[in-house]
C-alpha positions as CSV (number, residue, x, y, z in Angstrom):
1,X,-16.9,7.5,14.0
2,X,-18.7,10.5,12.7
3,X,-16.5,13.6,12.9
4,X,-19.1,16.1,11.5
5,X,-22.8,15.9,10.7
6,X,-24.5,19.2,10.1
7,X,-26.2,21.1,7.2
8,X,-26.3,18.1,4.9
9,X,-22.5,17.3,5.3
10,X,-21.5,14.1,7.0
11,X,-17.8,13.2,7.5
12,X,-16.9,9.7,8.7
13,X,-13.6,8.9,10.2
14,X,-13.9,5.3,9.0
15,X,-13.3,2.9,6.1
16,X,-15.5,3.9,3.2
17,X,-16.5,0.3,2.4
18,X,-17.8,-0.1,5.9
19,X,-19.8,3.1,5.7
20,X,-21.1,2.3,2.2
21,X,-22.5,-1.0,3.5
22,X,-24.8,1.0,5.8
23,X,-26.2,3.3,3.1
24,X,-29.4,2.6,1.2
25,X,-29.4,1.6,-2.4
26,X,-30.1,4.2,-5.1
27,X,-29.4,7.0,-2.6
28,X,-26.8,9.1,-4.4
29,X,-26.7,10.7,-7.9
30,X,-22.9,11.6,-7.9
31,X,-19.8,9.8,-6.7
32,X,-16.3,11.3,-6.8
33,X,-13.4,8.8,-6.3
34,X,-9.9,10.1,-5.6
35,X,-8.1,7.2,-3.9
36,X,-4.6,5.7,-4.3
37,X,-2.6,6.6,-7.4
38,X,0.2,4.0,-7.0
39,X,2.7,6.9,-6.6
40,X,4.0,5.8,-3.1
41,X,2.9,9.1,-1.6
42,X,1.8,7.5,1.7
43,X,1.3,4.0,3.2
44,X,-2.2,3.8,1.6
45,X,-0.7,4.6,-1.8
46,X,1.9,1.8,-1.9
47,X,0.4,-0.1,-4.7
48,X,1.6,-1.1,-8.2
49,X,-0.4,0.4,-11.1
50,X,-1.5,-3.0,-12.1
51,X,-3.0,-3.5,-8.6
52,X,-5.4,-0.5,-9.0
53,X,-8.3,-2.4,-10.5
54,X,-8.2,-4.9,-7.7
55,X,-8.2,-2.1,-5.1
56,X,-10.9,0.0,-6.7
57,X,-13.3,-2.8,-7.7
58,X,-15.0,-3.1,-4.3
59,X,-15.3,0.7,-4.1
60,X,-16.8,0.9,-7.6
61,X,-19.2,-2.0,-6.6
62,X,-20.2,-0.1,-3.5
63,X,-20.8,3.0,-5.6
64,X,-22.8,1.0,-8.1
65,X,-25.2,-0.1,-5.3
66,X,-25.8,3.2,-3.6
67,X,-25.9,5.4,-6.8
68,X,-29.3,5.9,-8.5
69,X,-30.0,4.3,-11.9
70,X,-29.2,7.6,-13.5
71,X,-26.0,9.0,-12.0
72,X,-22.5,10.5,-12.6
73,X,-19.1,9.2,-11.6
74,X,-15.7,10.9,-11.5
75,X,-12.5,8.9,-11.0
76,X,-9.2,10.7,-10.4
77,X,-5.7,9.2,-11.0
78,X,-2.6,9.6,-13.0
79,X,-3.0,9.2,-16.7
80,X,-1.6,5.6,-16.5
81,X,-3.7,4.8,-13.5
82,X,-6.9,6.1,-15.1
83,X,-6.1,4.1,-18.3
84,X,-5.7,1.0,-16.2
85,X,-9.0,1.6,-14.4
86,X,-11.0,2.6,-17.4
87,X,-11.8,-0.9,-18.8
88,X,-13.1,-2.0,-15.4
89,X,-15.3,1.1,-15.1
90,X,-16.8,0.7,-18.5
91,X,-17.4,-3.0,-17.9
92,X,-19.6,-2.0,-14.9
93,X,-22.0,-0.2,-17.2
94,X,-20.6,3.3,-17.1
95,X,-20.5,5.4,-20.3
96,X,-17.3,7.5,-20.7
97,X,-18.1,11.2,-21.2
98,X,-14.7,12.9,-21.2
99,X,-11.4,13.4,-19.5
100,X,-10.6,16.3,-17.2
101,X,-6.9,17.2,-17.0
102,X,-5.1,19.0,-14.2
103,X,-1.9,20.4,-15.8
104,X,0.5,21.4,-13.1
105,X,2.8,23.8,-15.0
106,X,6.1,24.4,-13.4
107,X,6.0,21.2,-11.3
108,X,8.9,18.9,-10.9
109,X,8.3,15.8,-13.0
110,X,7.0,12.8,-11.1
111,X,9.4,10.0,-12.0
112,X,6.8,7.2,-12.0
113,X,5.0,4.9,-14.3
114,X,6.3,3.8,-17.6
115,X,10.0,3.0,-18.2
116,X,10.3,6.1,-20.4
117,X,8.9,8.5,-17.8
118,X,12.3,10.2,-17.5
119,X,11.9,11.2,-21.1
120,X,8.2,12.2,-20.8
121,X,7.8,13.5,-17.2
122,X,4.3,13.2,-15.7
123,X,3.1,16.6,-14.5
124,X,-0.6,16.0,-14.8
125,X,-3.5,14.3,-13.0
126,X,-6.6,13.3,-14.9
127,X,-10.2,12.6,-14.0
128,X,-12.5,10.3,-16.0
129,X,-16.1,11.5,-16.2
130,X,-18.8,8.8,-16.6
131,X,-22.5,8.6,-16.6
132,X,-25.1,5.8,-16.6
133,X,-28.9,5.6,-17.0
134,X,-31.4,7.1,-19.4
135,X,-31.5,10.6,-20.7
136,X,-33.9,11.7,-17.9
137,X,-33.2,11.8,-14.2
138,X,-35.7,12.3,-11.4
139,X,-34.6,14.2,-8.3
140,X,-35.4,11.8,-5.4
141,X,-36.0,14.7,-3.1
142,X,-38.0,17.2,-5.1
143,X,-39.5,14.9,-7.8
144,X,-38.2,17.3,-10.5
145,X,-37.1,15.7,-13.7
146,X,-34.1,17.0,-15.7
147,X,-32.4,15.8,-18.9
148,X,-28.8,14.7,-19.0
149,X,-26.7,16.8,-21.4
150,X,-23.4,15.0,-21.8
151,X,-21.9,17.8,-23.9
152,X,-22.6,20.5,-21.3
153,X,-22.9,18.7,-17.9
154,X,-19.2,19.5,-17.3
155,X,-19.2,22.6,-19.3
156,X,-16.3,25.0,-19.9
157,X,-12.6,24.1,-20.2
158,X,-11.6,20.5,-19.3
159,X,-8.0,21.5,-18.7
160,X,-7.0,23.3,-15.5
161,X,-3.6,24.8,-15.9
162,X,-2.0,25.9,-12.6
163,X,1.5,26.5,-11.2
164,X,2.1,24.1,-8.3
165,X,5.3,24.7,-6.4
166,X,5.9,21.0,-5.9
167,X,9.4,21.6,-4.5
168,X,7.7,22.8,-1.3
169,X,5.4,19.8,-0.9
170,X,7.9,17.5,0.9
171,X,8.8,20.2,3.5
172,X,5.2,21.3,3.9
173,X,4.0,17.7,4.5
174,X,6.7,17.1,7.1
175,X,6.5,20.4,8.9
176,X,2.9,21.4,8.5
177,X,1.1,18.1,8.3
178,X,-0.3,18.6,4.8
179,X,-2.2,15.8,3.0
180,X,0.0,14.4,0.2
181,X,-2.8,14.6,-2.4
182,X,-4.7,17.9,-2.6
183,X,-6.6,19.7,-5.3
184,X,-8.0,23.2,-5.8
185,X,-11.5,23.6,-4.4
186,X,-12.9,24.7,-7.8
187,X,-12.6,21.1,-9.1
188,X,-15.0,19.9,-6.4
189,X,-17.4,22.8,-6.8
190,X,-17.6,22.4,-10.6
191,X,-18.2,18.7,-10.3
192,X,-20.9,19.1,-7.7
193,X,-22.7,21.9,-9.6
194,X,-22.4,20.2,-13.0
195,X,-23.4,16.6,-12.0
196,X,-25.9,17.0,-9.3
197,X,-29.0,19.2,-8.6
198,X,-30.1,20.9,-5.4
199,X,-31.3,18.4,-2.8
200,X,-29.3,15.5,-4.2
201,X,-26.6,13.5,-2.6
202,X,-22.9,13.1,-3.3
203,X,-20.7,10.2,-2.2
204,X,-17.0,10.7,-1.7
205,X,-15.3,7.6,-0.3
206,X,-11.7,9.0,-0.2
207,X,-12.2,12.3,1.7
208,X,-8.6,13.4,2.3
209,X,-8.9,17.1,3.1
210,X,-12.7,16.9,2.3
211,X,-12.7,19.4,-0.6
212,X,-16.1,18.2,-1.7
213,X,-17.6,18.8,1.8
214,X,-16.1,22.3,1.9
215,X,-17.3,23.1,-1.6
216,X,-20.8,21.9,-0.9
217,X,-20.9,23.9,2.3
218,X,-19.8,27.0,0.4
219,X,-22.5,26.4,-2.2
220,X,-25.1,26.2,0.6
221,X,-23.9,29.3,2.4
222,X,-24.1,31.3,-0.8
223,X,-27.6,30.1,-1.7
224,X,-29.5,27.6,0.6
225,X,-31.7,26.7,-2.3
226,X,-28.7,25.2,-4.1
227,X,-27.7,22.9,-1.2
228,X,-26.6,19.3,-1.8
229,X,-25.9,16.6,0.7
230,X,-22.4,15.1,0.9
231,X,-21.3,12.0,2.6
232,X,-17.5,11.5,2.8
233,X,-15.0,9.2,4.6
234,X,-11.4,9.6,5.6
235,X,-9.4,7.0,7.5
236,X,-7.1,9.8,8.9
237,X,-4.3,7.4,9.6
238,X,-1.2,9.3,8.3
239,X,-0.5,10.9,11.6
240,X,-1.7,14.5,11.2
241,X,-5.4,15.0,12.0
242,X,-6.6,16.2,8.5
243,X,-10.2,16.4,9.7
244,X,-9.8,18.8,12.5
245,X,-9.2,21.9,10.3
246,X,-12.1,20.7,8.0
247,X,-14.5,20.7,10.9
248,X,-13.3,24.1,12.0
249,X,-14.0,25.5,8.5
250,X,-17.5,23.9,8.4
251,X,-18.3,25.3,11.8
252,X,-17.4,28.8,10.5
253,X,-14.2,29.0,12.5
254,X,-11.8,29.2,9.5
255,X,-11.7,29.5,5.8
256,X,-10.2,27.5,2.9
257,X,-7.5,26.7,2.2
258,X,-7.5,24.2,5.1
259,X,-3.9,24.9,6.0
260,X,-2.2,28.2,5.3
261,X,0.7,26.4,3.7
262,X,-1.7,25.0,1.1
263,X,-2.0,28.4,-0.5
264,X,1.7,28.0,-1.4
265,X,0.9,25.0,-3.4
266,X,-2.0,26.6,-5.4
267,X,-1.1,30.3,-5.9
268,X,-3.4,30.8,-8.9
269,X,-7.0,29.9,-9.7
270,X,-6.2,28.5,-13.1
271,X,-8.0,28.7,-16.4
272,X,-10.9,26.4,-15.8
């Protein structure tokens, strides 16, 4: 089911693999994957870290088909999860360009992962940045050609340092219906601006609270000539309707953050 389809933004309440199967090949120039972390945050996250490659493989294969020969890919996870997925991603022809780190200062440590995690608490999330194709990329919509610049495509700081009041997350999730995996909008905005050009298309198979859709809409509103198209999917099966607030924002009936309680989780803009 399509929950929203306006101004270049399409939100499917559906399985991403089913949606991807309907999309034409070589249609997108950027994909952002932010799926399960094997942290047991929700029913869809109850995996072991070693199971992540098996889960992500069909999604990476779908992205491989619908992305253009020259394209960019971002894959979010824990440090351990990303390290487990990295060999698979490289084996599929992607070139690693760098690692983006979200350092959640002040967060309670996540007691997950390796056996020594109690000694070295995990208070970060990381995002692998990959590219494929030749040094030149042709915009399918405008015909313009631009050159990849791996050193500057994701320019600026690669570490986002922010205070996340994680002790409030459990209560917020239970009482306010927050999604268990959220990120500041600036991540989505920077990735879209850095790794796509106006008129190009972005594929986001794990929508969650649809940060990329909201960021792309804000870019369009600020300057229509900078607009990109975003196609995203969210199964929306946790109980709360995560997509209803997103649709209200995209219709101009609200503003980010999606839920007022989310502002408690991200009180600062960070350094990036």
